[in-house]
C-alpha positions in Angstrom: 0.7 -0.1 0.3 1.4 3.6 -1.2 1.2 6.3 1.4 0.4 9.5 0.5 1.3 12.4 2.6 0.7 15.9 2.1 0.1 18.8 3.9 -3.2 21.2 2.8 -5.0 23.9 4.1 -8.3 24.7 4.3 -10.1 26.7 1.3 -13.8 26.7 2.5 -15.0 25.6 5.7 -15.3 22.2 6.1 -13.7 21.5 2.5 -10.2 19.2 1.3 -10.0 19.5 -2.3 -7.0 17.1 -3.5 -5.5 16.5 -6.8 -3.2 14.4 -8.3 -3.7 11.2 -5.9 -2.3 7.8 -8.4 -5.9 6.5 -7.1 -8.9 5.9 -9.7 -12.7 6.5 -9.8 -14.1 3.6 -7.0 -10.3 3.3 -5.4 -11.3 2.3 -1.6 -9.2 4.7 -0.1 -8.0 5.5 4.2 -8.1 9.8 5.2 -6.3 10.7 7.9 -7.0 14.7 8.9 -4.6 15.6 11.9 -4.9 19.6 13.0 -0.7 20.7 11.7 2.1 20.7 14.6 3.0 24.6 15.2 5.9 24.6 13.3 7.7 27.3 15.0 10.4 25.3 16.0 13.1 25.8 18.3 17.2 25.3 16.1 19.7 23.5 17.4 22.5 25.5 16.3 26.1 23.7 16.4 29.4 25.1 16.9 32.5 24.2 14.0 34.0 22.0 16.4 30.6 20.5 17.4 29.4 19.7 14.0 32.9 18.2 12.9 32.8 16.0 16.0 29.1 14.8 15.3 29.5 13.2 12.2 27.9 14.7 10.6 30.9 16.0 7.9 34.3 15.0 7.8 36.0 12.0 5.4 35.0 9.6 4.9 37.6 6.1 5.3 35.4 3.9 3.1 36.1 7.1 -0.1 38.5 8.3 -0.1 39.8 6.8 -3.8 36.9 8.1 -5.0 37.8 5.5 -8.7 38.5 2.3 -6.1 35.0 3.0 -4.4 33.3 3.2 -7.4 34.6 -0.1 -8.9 32.9 -1.4 -5.8 30.4 -0.1 -6.4 29.3 -1.7 -10.1 30.9 -5.1 -9.2 28.1 -5.1 -5.7 25.5 -4.1 -8.2 26.0 -6.6 -10.9 
């Protein structure tokens, strides 16, 4: 079963218009409507040192030689 998540705004009281869905006439679907959570979130801000220590950026040892890495990926795909 394919799950589609959409954020829509109520254009008319009590009505939501959904277009462009991959379902056809007569298909049964289940619809769950939830109010949006408050979109004002506190963003986590990292210092440069914290970002480097996080592992999100930096050298990746498995990719130090890009041609060898690409060759290994091709071999795995075959």
